[in-house]
N, C-alpha and C positions, 0 to 999 in steps of 0.2 A: 820864387825869390828873384828879384831883378839882378841882372848881370851875371847870373849863374851860367856856366858853360855847359853845353850839351855833351861835349866830348872831353875826355881827359887829355891834357897837353903834356907832352914829354919833351925834354931837352933834345934838340936835333940840330946839329951844325952841318951846314951844307952850302956850297956856292950855288947861287941861282941867278937867272936873268929875269927881270921883271919888265913886262911890256904892257904899256897902257893901250887898251883897245879903243877904237878899231885899228889905228894905224901909227902907233908910235908913242913916245920914244921907248927904246929898250935900254935899261940901266942895270948895272951889276948890283947885287945885294947878297946878303948872307942870312940863312935861317938861324934862329936860336931856339925855337920850339915849334912843335907841330902836333896836330891831332887829325883825326879823320875828317874834321870839319873846317880846319883852317891852319894857318901858319903865321908865326911871328918872324918878321924880317928886320934887318938893319940895312940902311943905305945912306949914301951921302946925297942922293938926289931928292928933290922936293916932289911930293906927290899930293894928290887931292882926294880927300875922303869921298867915298861914293863912286869912284871910278871903277869900271870893270878892267881887269888885268888878266894876263896869262903869266903864270909862274912856271918857268922852266928849271926844274931841279936837275943838277948834275950829280948823279949818283953812280956808284960802282955796281955792276951786275954780278952774278954768280961767278963769272970768269975774271973778276976784278978789272974789267974794262969799264971806262966811263960811258954812261948812256944818259940821254936827256929825256925826262918824262915831264909832260906839261899838265897843269891843272888850271882851270879857269876859276877866277874868284873876283871879289869886290873888296876894295879898301874899306874896312869897317872902323879902323882906328889909326890915328896918326899922332905921334908926339915927337917934336923936334927938341934936341938938346945939343950941347956943345960937341958931342962926338958924332952927330948925324941924326938920322930920323929912324924912329922905331915905328914899324907899320904892322898892323894886324890885318891879315887877309882872311876873309870868310870865303871858303870854297863854295862855288855854285852847285857842285855835286860832291858827295863824299868820295874819298879816294877808294878805288875799286881795283882788285887784282887784275881784272880783265883789261883795264885801261892803263894802269900804272903798276905793272908787276914788280919792278925794282923798288919803287917807293913803298909798296905794300910790304915787301919782304923786310925792308929796313925798319918799318914801323913794328912789325911782328917781333923783331929782334930787340926792340927797346924795352 
């Protein structure tokens, strides 16, 4: 079936920094949903579909301290509206506990 997702998405609200690769710019954004294969973001910045990006998630670890975990992805979807831009990021690799332990733990709790 066309358009069917490989991974189930869950609501996930988290501040992120989105960096267009290879060298800039970095803009603030917020996640609104996530799966092992991608994340939905909102931002006021304009982006271009197909660009590779690094998403830096600001999550709390087990000690309730903020840590930053990065995931590489590609902008797969973009829709602008009056409140900003909704962006769909397809991760280039699925989230793994060895690389993103805090993010994995948050996903397991959802």
